[in-house]
One Martini backbone bead per residue (centre of mass of N, CA, C, O) as a GRO file, in nm:
protein
  197
    1MET     BB    1   2.513  -4.272  -4.862
    2SER     BB    2   2.687  -4.049  -5.054
    3VAL     BB    3   2.648  -3.756  -5.233
    4ALA     BB    4   2.784  -3.601  -5.482
    5GLU     BB    5   2.882  -3.298  -5.549
    6PRO     BB    6   2.859  -3.068  -5.760
    7LYS     BB    7   3.054  -2.898  -5.963
    8ARG     BB    8   3.182  -2.586  -5.949
    9ASP     BB    9   3.178  -2.273  -6.117
   10GLU     BB   10   3.404  -2.032  -6.021
   11SER     BB   11   3.411  -1.829  -6.265
   12SER     BB   12   3.120  -1.696  -6.211
   13THR     BB   13   3.217  -1.549  -5.925
   14ARG     BB   14   3.414  -1.385  -6.064
   15PRO     BB   15   3.552  -1.114  -6.155
   16VAL     BB   16   3.592  -0.896  -6.423
   17TRP     BB   17   3.909  -0.944  -6.554
   18GLY     BB   18   4.133  -0.857  -6.761
   19TRP     BB   19   4.049  -0.954  -7.070
   20ALA     BB   20   3.744  -0.927  -7.019
   21PHE     BB   21   3.754  -0.625  -6.951
   22VAL     BB   22   3.878  -0.527  -7.216
   23THR     BB   23   3.648  -0.636  -7.394
   24ALA     BB   24   3.420  -0.473  -7.261
   25MET     BB   25   3.550  -0.188  -7.321
   26ALA     BB   26   3.550  -0.220  -7.637
   27ASP     BB   27   3.221  -0.191  -7.650
   28VAL     BB   28   3.252   0.094  -7.582
   29LYS     BB   29   3.111   0.397  -7.683
   30LEU     BB   30   3.234   0.677  -7.775
   31PRO     BB   31   3.209   0.987  -7.826
   32GLY     BB   32   3.158   1.200  -8.064
   33LEU     BB   33   3.218   1.496  -8.218
   34LYS     BB   34   2.952   1.635  -8.133
   35ALA     BB   35   2.991   1.598  -7.830
   36HIS     BB   36   3.264   1.748  -7.810
   37ALA     BB   37   3.146   2.018  -7.944
   38LEU     BB   38   2.982   2.068  -7.673
   39PHE     BB   39   3.136   2.007  -7.408
   40TRP     BB   40   3.409   2.174  -7.431
   41PRO     BB   41   3.305   2.464  -7.486
   42VAL     BB   42   3.128   2.484  -7.235
   43THR     BB   43   3.351   2.439  -7.031
   44VAL     BB   44   3.558   2.658  -7.113
   45LEU     BB   45   3.366   2.904  -7.121
   46GLY     BB   46   3.269   2.875  -6.829
   47ILE     BB   47   3.543   2.913  -6.691
   48VAL     BB   48   3.621   3.186  -6.812
   49LEU     BB   49   3.370   3.346  -6.715
   50ASP     BB   50   3.401   3.297  -6.416
   51LEU     BB   51   3.694   3.410  -6.374
   52TRP     BB   52   3.646   3.688  -6.502
   53THR     BB   53   3.413   3.794  -6.323
   54LYS     BB   54   3.557   3.775  -6.057
   55SER     BB   55   3.795   3.959  -6.125
   56ALA     BB   56   3.636   4.210  -6.219
   57VAL     BB   57   3.465   4.267  -5.964
   58PHE     BB   58   3.697   4.271  -5.753
   59ALA     BB   59   3.857   4.501  -5.897
   60TRP     BB   60   3.628   4.716  -5.901
   61LEU     BB   61   3.544   4.713  -5.586
   62GLU     BB   62   3.805   4.611  -5.404
   63GLN     BB   63   3.655   4.600  -5.146
   64PRO     BB   64   3.554   4.450  -4.884
   65ASP     BB   65   3.214   4.430  -4.873
   66ALA     BB   66   3.112   4.540  -5.126
   67LYS     BB   67   2.853   4.751  -5.301
   68PHE     BB   68   2.641   4.721  -5.610
   69PRO     BB   69   2.363   4.837  -5.757
   70LEU     BB   70   2.157   4.718  -6.019
   71ILE     BB   71   1.878   4.648  -5.862
   72ASP     BB   72   1.697   4.806  -5.660
   73GLY     BB   73   1.624   4.574  -5.405
   74LEU     BB   74   1.743   4.295  -5.575
   75LEU     BB   75   2.042   4.361  -5.720
   76ASN     BB   76   2.389   4.281  -5.647
   77LEU     BB   77   2.721   4.370  -5.612
   78VAL     BB   78   2.977   4.176  -5.454
   79THR     BB   79   3.229   4.090  -5.189
   80ALA     BB   80   3.260   3.742  -5.136
   81LEU     BB   81   3.389   3.497  -4.906
   82ASN     BB   82   3.408   3.135  -4.934
   83THR     BB   83   3.488   2.837  -4.728
   84GLY     BB   84   3.256   2.683  -4.866
   85ALA     BB   85   2.977   2.578  -4.970
   86ALA     BB   86   2.671   2.571  -5.006
   87PHE     BB   87   2.538   2.737  -4.739
   88GLY     BB   88   2.815   2.669  -4.568
   89ILE     BB   89   2.914   2.402  -4.630
   90ALA     BB   90   3.205   2.302  -4.501
   91THR     BB   91   3.344   2.510  -4.337
   92GLY     BB   92   3.699   2.509  -4.372
   93GLN     BB   93   3.712   2.242  -4.578
   94ARG     BB   94   3.923   2.252  -4.818
   95TYR     BB   95   4.028   1.952  -4.878
   96LEU     BB   96   3.753   1.823  -4.898
   97LEU     BB   97   3.644   2.004  -5.133
   98ILE     BB   98   3.863   1.928  -5.333
   99ALA     BB   99   3.812   1.623  -5.336
  100VAL     BB  100   3.515   1.635  -5.424
  101SER     BB  101   3.569   1.790  -5.691
  102VAL     BB  102   3.754   1.580  -5.822
  103VAL     BB  103   3.553   1.347  -5.817
  104ALA     BB  104   3.331   1.491  -5.977
  105LEU     BB  105   3.502   1.532  -6.234
  106ILE     BB  106   3.552   1.233  -6.292
  107VAL     BB  107   3.255   1.154  -6.318
  108ILE     BB  108   3.180   1.343  -6.548
  109LEU     BB  109   3.387   1.228  -6.753
  110ALA     BB  110   3.287   0.934  -6.740
  111VAL     BB  111   2.999   0.988  -6.836
  112PHE     BB  112   3.076   1.114  -7.105
  113LEU     BB  113   3.261   0.874  -7.216
  114PHE     BB  114   3.076   0.602  -7.083
  115GLY     BB  115   2.750   0.654  -7.075
  116GLY     BB  116   2.604   0.650  -7.377
  117SER     BB  117   2.514   0.932  -7.454
  118TRP     BB  118   2.330   1.119  -7.735
  119GLN     BB  119   2.243   1.373  -7.593
  120LYS     BB  120   2.279   1.708  -7.608
  121LEU     BB  121   2.178   1.795  -7.325
  122VAL     BB  122   2.380   1.618  -7.168
  123HIS     BB  123   2.642   1.751  -7.273
  124ILE     BB  124   2.577   2.034  -7.168
  125THR     BB  125   2.537   1.958  -6.872
  126LEU     BB  126   2.823   1.843  -6.826
  127GLY     BB  127   2.968   2.107  -6.900
  128LEU     BB  128   2.846   2.274  -6.667
  129PHE     BB  129   2.948   2.102  -6.439
  130ALA     BB  130   3.251   2.125  -6.504
  131ALA     BB  131   3.270   2.435  -6.490
  132GLY     BB  132   3.167   2.473  -6.200
  133VAL     BB  133   3.376   2.300  -6.058
  134CYS     BB  134   3.635   2.442  -6.171
  135GLY     BB  135   3.585   2.732  -6.074
  136ASN     BB  136   3.588   2.660  -5.761
  137LEU     BB  137   3.849   2.495  -5.756
  138TYR     BB  138   4.042   2.720  -5.823
  139ASP     BB  139   3.994   2.883  -5.564
  140ARG     BB  140   4.069   2.659  -5.358
  141ILE     BB  141   4.367   2.641  -5.464
  142PHE     BB  142   4.449   2.972  -5.551
  143ASN     BB  143   4.260   3.119  -5.288
  144ASP     BB  144   4.284   2.987  -5.000
  145GLY     BB  145   3.977   2.858  -5.018
  146LEU     BB  146   3.841   3.116  -5.158
  147VAL     BB  147   3.533   3.186  -5.275
  148ARG     BB  148   3.410   3.395  -5.526
  149ASP     BB  149   3.144   3.613  -5.456
  150PHE     BB  150   2.888   3.854  -5.638
  151ILE     BB  151   2.587   3.760  -5.610
  152ASP     BB  152   2.299   3.955  -5.497
  153VAL     BB  153   1.985   3.847  -5.365
  154VAL     BB  154   1.672   3.980  -5.299
  155ILE     BB  155   1.388   3.814  -5.140
  156TRP     BB  156   1.361   4.031  -4.905
  157PRO     BB  157   1.344   4.268  -4.701
  158GLY     BB  158   1.658   4.194  -4.551
  159LYS     BB  159   1.670   3.939  -4.748
  160HIS     BB  160   1.929   3.709  -4.848
  161TRP     BB  161   2.081   3.540  -5.066
  162PRO     BB  162   2.338   3.368  -5.102
  163ALA     BB  163   2.616   3.430  -5.235
  164PHE     BB  164   2.726   3.412  -5.582
  165ASN     BB  165   2.820   3.257  -5.894
  166LEU     BB  166   2.862   3.125  -6.205
  167ALA     BB  167   2.926   2.839  -6.114
  168ASP     BB  168   2.665   2.803  -5.951
  169THR     BB  169   2.474   2.856  -6.187
  170MET     BB  170   2.568   2.616  -6.361
  171LEU     BB  171   2.495   2.395  -6.158
  172CYS     BB  172   2.190   2.460  -6.139
  173THR     BB  173   2.131   2.436  -6.442
  174ALA     BB  174   2.222   2.139  -6.467
  175VAL     BB  175   2.010   2.022  -6.280
  176GLY     BB  176   1.765   2.118  -6.443
  177LEU     BB  177   1.844   1.974  -6.712
  178LEU     BB  178   1.849   1.689  -6.592
  179LEU     BB  179   1.550   1.679  -6.519
  180VAL     BB  180   1.442   1.732  -6.802
  181SER     BB  181   1.587   1.494  -6.942
  182SER     BB  182   1.458   1.266  -6.764
  183LEU     BB  183   1.167   1.334  -6.831
  184PHE     BB  184   1.184   1.293  -7.144
  185THR     BB  185   1.294   1.005  -7.130
  186GLY     BB  186   1.054   0.884  -6.977
  187MET     BB  187   0.837   0.966  -7.187
  188SER     BB  188   0.967   0.816  -7.427
  189CYS     BB  189   0.953   0.531  -7.304
  190GLN     BB  190   0.643   0.524  -7.271
  191LYS     BB  191   0.572   0.567  -7.569
  192HIS     BB  192   0.717   0.312  -7.677
  193ALA     BB  193   0.559   0.109  -7.502
  194GLN     BB  194   0.273   0.183  -7.619
  195GLN     BB  195   0.342   0.120  -7.924
  196ARG     BB  196   0.399  -0.196  -7.873
  197LYS     BB  197   0.095  -0.280  -7.780
   0.00000   0.00000   0.00000
């Protein structure tokens, strides 16, 4: 004597698409005016500053591999062209780096629009990320894949940190702010949890 198997509800195993997806997206709260008033000015100002400083320094120094000391033995202005990412990663892989930058920019915009964060620091951080990505992406697209770097820091006599630009500085600052933001968020969550006990 066989026992009939209970009928499965196949709808529970299907992905949420169609009208259900539209309904779920309707519940997502987009960032308000204050968030936009932080994110977009930081992004636009960051891009403008990055592109202007690159153009100004390269026009001023004129020659390739030129150097001008700002703080003798510590900080120089240089004209260096980089075909890769930070520390020479993916050197010569122009189209790969463009694709990675475009994907990163899409992710940044998606996190800003749909991430649901209301923290000002997060909006500033995302603006810095967007500006940094756009600044170097511009060079990769419109400067034959050559990113213009001009800040040279001497870390030890005869030893130099790889040359960088304002876009790189904004990306590093954004990473630092993101760590600070997550640290304070974690501490805030622990404080709330302890208060509930």
